[in-house]
C-alpha positions in Angstrom: -11.8 -11.0 -10.8 -14.5 -8.5 -11.8 -14.2 -5.0 -10.2 -16.4 -1.9 -9.9 -15.3 0.9 -12.1 -16.1 4.5 -12.8 -14.5 7.3 -14.8 -13.9 10.6 -13.0 -13.3 14.0 -14.7 -11.6 16.6 -12.6 -11.7 20.4 -12.9 -8.0 20.5 -13.9 -8.7 18.4 -17.0 -7.3 15.2 -15.5 -9.2 11.9 -16.0 -9.1 9.0 -13.6 -10.4 5.5 -14.1 -11.2 4.1 -10.7 -11.3 0.4 -10.0 -12.6 -1.0 -6.7 -13.4 -4.2 -5.0 -14.3 -5.8 -1.6 -11.6 -8.5 -1.6 -13.2 -11.9 -0.8 -10.8 -13.1 2.0 -10.9 -10.4 4.7 -13.7 -8.2 3.1 -11.5 -5.1 3.0 -12.0 -2.5 0.3 -9.2 -1.7 -2.1 -9.3 0.8 -5.0 -6.9 2.3 -7.5 -7.4 5.2 -9.9 -5.3 5.3 -13.0 -5.0 9.0 -13.8 -3.8 11.0 -16.8 -3.0 14.7 -16.4 -3.1 17.2 -19.3 0.3 18.4 -20.4 2.2 15.8 -18.2 3.8 12.6 -19.4 3.3 10.5 -16.2 0.7 8.0 -15.3 -0.5 8.5 -11.7 -1.9 5.6 -9.7 -4.1 6.9 -6.9 -4.5 4.3 -4.2 -7.2 4.2 -1.5 -7.3 1.3 0.9 -10.1 1.0 3.5 -10.4 -1.5 6.3 -14.2 -1.8 6.4 -14.0 -4.5 9.1 -14.0 -4.1 12.9 -10.7 -5.9 13.2 -7.1 -4.8 12.8 -6.0 -6.3 9.4 -2.8 -6.7 7.6 -2.2 -5.6 4.0 0.5 -5.9 1.3 0.7 -3.5 -1.6 2.9 -4.0 -4.7 2.1 -2.3 -8.0 3.4 -4.4 -10.9 4.6 -3.2 -14.3 5.4 -5.9 -16.9 8.0 -4.9 -19.5 9.2 -6.7 -22.7 12.9 -7.5 -22.4 15.8 -8.8 -24.4 19.6 -9.1 -24.2 20.0 -5.3 -24.1 17.6 -4.5 -21.2 18.8 -3.3 -17.8 17.0 -2.6 -14.6 18.3 0.3 -12.6 18.0 1.1 -8.9 19.2 4.2 -7.1 23.0 4.7 -6.7 23.0 4.1 -3.0 21.7 0.5 -3.4 24.6 -1.9 -2.6 22.6 -5.1 -1.9 19.3 -6.7 -2.6 17.2 -9.4 -0.8 15.1 -12.4 -1.8 11.6 -13.0 -0.6 11.3 -12.9 3.2 15.0 -11.7 3.1 16.0 -15.4 3.2 19.0 -14.6 0.9 21.1 -11.5 0.3 23.1 -10.5 -2.7 25.5 -7.6 -3.5 24.2 -5.3 -6.2 24.6 -4.6 -9.1 27.5 -7.0 -9.1 26.5 -10.3 -7.5 29.5 -12.1 -5.9 27.9 -15.1 -4.2 25.4 -17.9 -4.7 21.9 -16.5 -5.3 18.9 -18.7 -6.3 21.3 -21.5 -6.7 23.4 -19.7 -9.3 27.1 -19.3 -8.8 27.8 -15.6 -9.3 31.2 -15.6 -7.3 33.2 -14.4 -10.3 31.1 -11.2 -10.3 28.0 -10.9 -12.5 26.0 -7.7 -13.1 22.5 -8.9 -12.3 20.9 -5.6 -13.2 21.0 -7.0 -16.8 18.2 -9.5 -17.8 20.6 -11.4 -19.9 22.8 -12.4 -16.9 20.0 -14.1 -14.9 19.4 -17.7 -16.0 16.8 -18.8 -13.5 13.5 -17.4 -12.1 14.7 -14.7 -9.7 13.4 -11.9 -7.5 15.4 -9.3 -5.8 14.2 -6.3 -3.7 15.8 -3.2 -2.3 15.8 -3.0 1.5 17.4 0.4 2.0 17.6 3.6 -0.2 17.2 7.3 0.3 15.9 7.8 -3.2 12.3 7.9 -4.5 12.8 6.1 -7.9 13.9 3.1 -9.9 13.2 1.7 -13.4 14.4 0.0 -16.4 16.1 0.9 -19.7 15.9 -0.6 -23.2 19.2 0.1 -25.1 17.7 -1.1 -28.4 15.0 1.5 -28.3 17.1 3.9 -26.3 14.2 4.5 -24.0 13.0 3.4 -20.5 10.6 3.8 -17.7 10.9 5.4 -14.3 8.8 4.8 -11.2 8.6 7.5 -8.6 7.0 7.5 -5.1 7.9 8.9 -1.7 10.5 6.4 -0.3 9.5 7.2 3.3 6.3 5.3 2.7 7.2 3.5 -0.5 10.5 1.8 0.0 9.7 -1.3 -2.1 11.7 -1.7 -5.3 11.8 -5.1 -7.0 12.7 -7.0 -10.1 11.2 -10.3 -11.0 12.2 -12.4 -14.0 11.5 -15.9 -15.2 15.1 -16.1 -16.3 17.0 -15.9 -19.5 16.9 -19.6 -20.3 14.6 -22.3 -21.7 12.6 -22.7 -18.5 11.9 -19.0 -18.4 11.1 -18.8 -22.1 8.4 -21.5 -21.7 6.7 -19.4 -19.0 7.0 -16.3 -21.1 5.2 -18.0 -23.9 2.4 -19.2 -21.5 1.9 -15.7 -20.0 2.2 -13.4 -23.0 0.7 -13.2 -26.4 3.5 -12.4 -28.7 5.8 -9.8 -27.0 7.6 -11.8 -24.4 10.1 -12.4 -22.7 9.2 -10.0 -20.0 10.3 -8.9 -16.5 8.2 -7.3 -13.8 9.3 -4.1 -12.0 7.3 -4.0 -8.8 6.9 -1.0 -6.5 5.9 -1.6 -2.8 4.2 0.9 -0.5 4.4 0.5 3.3 6.6 -2.6 2.5 10.1 -3.3 1.3 9.8 -7.1 0.8 7.4 -9.9 0.0 6.0 -10.8 2.5 6.2 -7.6 4.5 2.7 -6.8 5.6 1.6 -3.6 7.4 -1.4 -3.0 9.6 -4.7 -1.2 9.1 -6.7 -0.3 12.2 -10.5 -0.9 12.1 -12.1 1.5 9.7 -8.8 3.1 8.8 -8.2 4.5 5.3 -4.7 4.7 3.8 -4.1 6.8 0.6 -1.1 7.5 -1.6 0.1 8.0 -5.2 2.6 6.3 -7.4 3.9 7.6 -10.7 5.4 6.0 -13.9 6.8 7.9 -16.9 8.9 7.4 -20.0 12.5 8.6 -20.5 14.4 8.7 -23.8 18.1 8.8 -24.9 19.5 9.6 -21.5 20.2 6.1 -20.3 19.4 4.8 -16.8 18.5 7.6 -14.4 20.8 8.4 -11.5 18.1 10.5 -9.8 14.4 11.1 -10.6 11.4 12.7 -9.1 7.9 13.5 -10.3 9.1 16.3 -12.5 12.3 15.0 -14.1 14.9 12.3 -14.5 18.6 12.9 -14.7 21.6 10.8 -15.7 25.3 11.6 -15.7 27.9 9.3 -17.3 31.6 10.1 -16.8 33.4 9.2 -20.1 37.2 9.8 -19.9 37.6 13.5 -19.2 34.0 14.4 -20.1 30.5 14.1 -18.6 27.5 13.0 -20.6 24.5 14.8 -19.0 20.9 13.8 -19.9 17.6 15.2 -18.6 14.0 14.2 -19.3 11.1 16.1 -17.8 7.4 15.2 -17.3 5.9 18.6 -17.9 7.0 21.8 -19.7 9.6 24.1 -18.1 10.2 27.3 -20.1 13.5 29.0 -19.8 14.8 26.5 -17.3 18.4 26.6 -16.3 20.7 23.5 -16.4 23.8 24.1 -14.3 26.8 21.7 -14.3 29.8 22.2 -12.1 33.0 20.1 -12.0 36.0 20.5 -9.8 34.4 23.6 -8.2 33.9 25.4 -11.6 30.9 25.9 -13.8 31.3 23.9 -17.0 27.8 24.4 -18.4 25.1 26.9 -17.8 22.3 26.5 -20.4 18.9 28.1 -20.5 16.3 26.5 -22.7 12.8 25.2 -22.9 12.3 21.6 -21.5 9.3 19.5 -22.4 8.2 15.9 -22.3 9.4 13.8 -25.2 12.3 16.2 -25.9 15.3 14.8 -24.0 18.2 17.0 -23.3 21.6 15.4 -23.8 25.0 17.2 -23.7 28.7 16.4 -23.3 30.8 18.7 -21.2 34.4 18.7 -19.9 34.8 17.5 -16.3 35.5 14.2 -14.5 35.5 14.8 -10.7 33.4 16.4 -8.0 30.7 17.2 -10.5 27.1 18.3 -9.8 24.1 18.8 -12.0 21.2 21.0 -11.2 18.0 21.9 -13.1 16.2 25.1 -12.0 13.0 26.8 -13.1 13.3 30.3 -14.5 12.3 31.6 -11.0 15.3 29.8 -9.6 13.4 26.9 -7.9 15.2 23.6 -8.0 13.5 20.9 -10.1 16.1 18.2 -9.6 19.8 17.8 -8.9 22.4 15.1 -8.7 25.9 15.2 -7.2 28.8 12.7 -7.8 28.7 10.0 -5.1 31.6 9.8 -2.8 34.0 6.9 -3.6 33.8 4.1 -1.1 37.2 2.6 -0.2 35.9 -0.8 0.7 33.0 -3.1 -0.1 30.4 -3.0 2.6 29.7 -6.3 4.2 26.2 -7.8 3.5 23.7 -8.1 6.2 22.7 -11.5 7.5 19.7 -13.1 5.9 16.6 -13.7 8.0 16.3 -16.9 10.0 13.4 -19.1 11.0 12.0 -18.6 14.6 12.9 -21.4 17.0 10.1 -23.6 18.5 8.1 -22.0 21.3 9.8 -24.1 24.1 13.2 -22.8 23.0 12.3 -19.1 23.4 13.3 -17.7 26.7 11.0 -14.7 27.2 7.3 -14.1 26.9 8.0 -10.9 25.1 9.8 -12.8 22.3 7.0 -15.4 22.2 4.5 -12.6 21.7 6.5 -10.9 19.0 7.2 -14.2 17.2 3.5 -15.1 17.1 2.6 -11.6 16.0 5.1 -11.9 13.1 3.6 -15.2 11.9 0.1 -13.7 12.1 1.1 -10.4 10.4 2.9 -12.2 7.5 0.1 -14.8 7.2 2.7 -17.6 7.2 1.5 -20.6 5.2 2.9 -23.4 7.3 3.6 -22.0 10.8 1.0 -20.6 13.2 1.1 -18.0 16.0 -1.1 -20.0 18.5 1.7 -22.3 19.9 3.8 -19.2 20.7 1.1 -17.4 22.5 -0.2 -20.5 24.3 3.4 -21.2 25.5 3.5 -17.7 26.9 0.2 -18.3 28.7 1.4 -21.6 30.2 4.2 -19.6 31.8 2.0 -16.6 32.7 -1.8 -17.2 32.4 -2.6 -13.4 32.6 0.0 -12.2 30.0 -2.0 -9.3 28.6 -0.6 -9.1 25.1 -0.7 -12.8 24.4 -4.3 -13.0 25.8 -5.4 -10.2 23.6 -3.7 -11.6 20.6 -5.1 -15.1 21.1 -8.6 -13.6 21.9 -8.6 -11.7 18.6 -7.6 -14.9 16.7 -10.6 -16.7 18.3 -12.9 -13.8 17.7 -12.2 -13.8 14.0 -13.0 -17.5 14.0 -16.4 -17.0 15.7 -15.3 -18.5 19.0 -16.8 -15.7 20.9 -17.0 -17.1 24.5 -13.4 -18.3 24.3 -12.3 -14.9 23.0 -14.2 -13.2 25.8 -12.3 -15.2 28.4 -8.9 -14.2 26.9 -9.9 -10.5 26.8 -11.1 -10.6 30.4 -7.8 -12.2 31.4 -5.9 -9.4 29.6 -7.9 -6.7 31.3 -7.4 -8.4 34.7 -3.6 -8.0 34.3 -3.8 -4.5 32.7 -5.9 -3.2 35.6 -4.1 -5.0 38.5 -2.7 -1.7 39.6 -4.1 0.9 37.3 -7.9 0.9 36.4 -7.1 3.0 33.3 -4.6 1.1 31.1 -2.5 2.9 28.5 -3.8 0.5 25.8 -7.5 -0.3 25.4 -7.5 -2.8 22.6 -8.6 -5.6 25.0 -11.7 -3.5 26.0 -12.6 -2.8 22.3 -12.3 -6.4 21.3 -14.2 -7.5 24.4 -17.0 -5.2 23.3 -17.0 -6.9 19.9 -17.1 -10.4 21.5 -20.1 -9.3 23.6 -21.8 -7.6 20.8 -21.6 -10.8 18.7 -23.2 -12.7 21.6 -26.0 -10.1 21.7 -25.0 -9.0 25.2 -25.4 -5.4 24.1 -25.4 -3.6 27.4 -22.2 -5.3 28.5 -20.7 -4.5 25.1 -21.8 -0.9 25.4 -19.8 -0.5 28.7 -16.7 -2.2 27.1 -16.8 0.0 24.0 -17.2 3.1 26.2 -14.1 2.1 28.2 -12.2 1.7 24.9 -13.0 5.3 24.0 -10.8 6.4 26.8 -7.9 5.7 24.5 -7.5 7.9 21.4 -6.4 5.1 19.1 -9.7 3.3 19.6 -12.2 6.2 19.7 -13.4 6.1 16.1 -14.0 2.4 16.0 -15.5 2.2 19.5 -17.9 5.2 19.0 -19.1 3.6 15.7 -20.0 0.4 17.5 -21.7 2.4 20.3 -23.8 4.0 17.5 -24.7 0.6 16.2 -26.0 -0.5 19.6 -27.8 2.9 20.0 -29.6 2.2 16.7 -30.6 -1.3 17.9 -32.4 0.4 20.8 -33.8 3.2 18.6 -31.7 5.9 20.4 -31.0 7.6 17.1 -30.1 11.1 18.5 -27.5 9.5 20.8 -26.2 7.5 17.8 -25.7 10.6 15.8 -23.7 12.1 18.6 -21.5 9.0 18.9 -20.9 9.0 15.1 -19.9 12.7 15.3 -17.3 11.7 17.9 -16.2 8.7 15.8 -15.6 11.0 12.8 -13.7 13.6 15.0 -10.7 11.2 15.2 -11.2 9.5 11.8 -13.0 11.6 9.2 -12.5 8.9 6.5 -14.4 6.3 8.5 -16.8 5.5 5.7 -19.0 3.2 7.9 -19.5 6.0 10.4 -20.3 8.6 7.6 -22.8 6.3 6.0 -24.5 5.1 9.2 -25.0 8.8 10.0 -26.7 9.4 6.6 -28.9 6.3 7.2 -30.0 7.6 10.6 -30.8 11.1 9.3 -32.9 9.5 6.6 -34.7 7.4 9.2 -35.3 10.6 11.2 -36.8 12.3 8.2 -33.9 14.8 7.7 -33.6 13.9 4.0 -31.7 17.0 3.0 -29.0 16.4 5.7 -28.9 12.7 4.8 -28.4 13.5 1.1 -25.7 16.1 1.8 -23.7 13.6 3.9 -24.1 10.7 1.4 -23.2 13.0 -1.5 -20.1 14.2 0.4 -19.1 10.5 1.0 -19.8 9.6 -2.6 -17.5 12.4 -3.7 -14.8 11.1 -1.4 -15.2 7.5 -2.8 -17.4 7.3 -5.9 -17.5 3.5 -5.6 -18.5 3.3 -2.0 -21.5 1.0 -2.1 -23.3 2.3 1.0 -23.4 6.0 0.1 -24.5 5.1 -3.4 -27.3 3.0 -2.1 -28.4 5.8 0.4 -28.6 8.3 -2.5 -30.6 5.8 -4.6 -33.1 5.3 -1.7 -33.4 9.0 -1.2 -33.9 9.8 -4.9 -35.5 6.7 -6.1 -33.1 6.8 -9.0 -29.8 5.0 -9.6 -26.8 7.3 -8.9 -24.8 5.8 -11.8 -24.7 2.6 -13.7 -21.1 3.1 -14.8 -19.7 1.4 -11.8 -21.6 -1.8 -12.2 -19.9 -4.8 -13.8 -22.0 -6.1 -16.7 -20.5 -9.6 -17.3 -22.3 -12.7 -16.1 -19.4 -13.6 -13.9 -19.4 -10.1 -12.3 -22.8 -10.8 -10.7 -21.0 -12.8 -8.1 -18.8 -9.9 -7.2 -21.9 -7.6 -7.0 -23.6 -10.2 -4.7 -20.6 -9.9 -2.3 -21.0 -6.2 -2.2 -24.7 -6.5 -1.5 -24.0 -9.0 1.3 -21.4 -6.6 2.9 -24.0 -3.8 2.7 -26.7 -6.0 4.2 -24.5 -6.9 7.2 -23.7 -3.2 7.8 -27.4 -2.3 7.9 -28.2 -5.4 10.0 -25.5 -4.6 12.6 -27.3 -1.4 13.4 -30.8 -3.0 13.4 -31.9 -1.8 10.0 -33.7 -4.9 8.7 -35.8 -3.4 5.9 -35.2 -5.5 2.8 -32.6 -4.1 0.4 -33.4 -3.4 -3.2 -30.3 -2.8 -5.3 -31.7 -0.2 -7.7 -28.6 -0.1 -9.9 -28.6 -3.7 -11.1 -31.4 -5.4 -13.0 -31.4 -8.7 -11.2 
């Protein structure tokens, strides 16, 4: 699908190509910036996701690298990975040596499935646990490979996909490549370790991170890697083959290798991208490799793993949830329904589980809130209102100030959509009593203020909204719109400019700057193909709804597109 785009030049000499879209299903905003840095050999993907909707939404992020493969290509995962999982964790295999049936293939004799040549059918496998930040693949014909690096605390996802090394897979390779297939896909997940494995974004929440890819040469599959270097150690008889590749120059760096408690190599040299370091040294046990800057700061290290005496048993694969009637507790009914909603299950739905819980307990607060939100998204506003009021009745049975205020916030939305603005105002204000809902609730209070021309109060509410979520683009932009409406053009322009710098493809701040100046801010972000006009229309509709929600009904004129 067509996307917005812009090229960004930074003061440090790096250049980023930003791509952005409002995805058509949930209307959330996703953007990625492909960035090259001077003097560094990695490609950085800067990711920025923004939930521009008033609802909590789920998202799934996997970055995908396609790689030409052949009989001598091997995928590599960190050394602590002992098993991998299929989609939805419905099957588990030991790794790298598979010893069971996986995707219908009998691997019981022991087959190394890290090698493309050994996988005959379309197959996925994903890492579920690792304390390392990297994975990749290595081409033994070219004696070169690729490494992916990202913080494993937020980016645990590491996956291989192949069509399989057989005729069925070759046919798909021919269909999906020009002339350089077969191929595999090395996929990297952030806030996810499986497919599907969705995470949540709160209303108007922004999530940002970076992922890195870089080449390695001559060292073989990495045993450890970070943003600065990749390192491999291969014990060969009574020797160690040590290889290091770096992503930026390190002058007079020290490589220190110990084995059996003794130093077997201490080498000071200049490391640089594209100049792999490979040495053989004596030593076969209790070895450790460390690369240090000339100031003594550690760049990377790797220590021989402890030998495990026994094969760790595999975890059990995931199972299907039982029918609602067979679930004993309301708590499990709620969690099961939430799972089906969060993972957007294609054939099973959350409503039967939540309805079963409400048949047992009509005031169950969590199931009423969940079912109300489902109906709210479907436009069933009065039914949603009933569920939220039932939830609030239970939550306030003994305590008028509940610990969670999502039912109040969503009640406010249901009332706002029914044009019962004063009732909505009271519900949103109650939601602000809870920190988690302050940014979203204050933003909707500001919308209602604007509908009643209470612009000064709206500005104050937006200030409070931004206090707990400074990246709430809707709040930032509505504030700029109000200031323009009040005649404070300089303040409006300053706010819109700041937001435009934060997100150069944010359609609202761009439009505000164009209205203030009478000139297009930039044409570079506008798709020019005929098919792209539909995507531009979607952006315009989203912008129109944002203005309309706050009572700004002046006809929009999109200055930066000649249509």
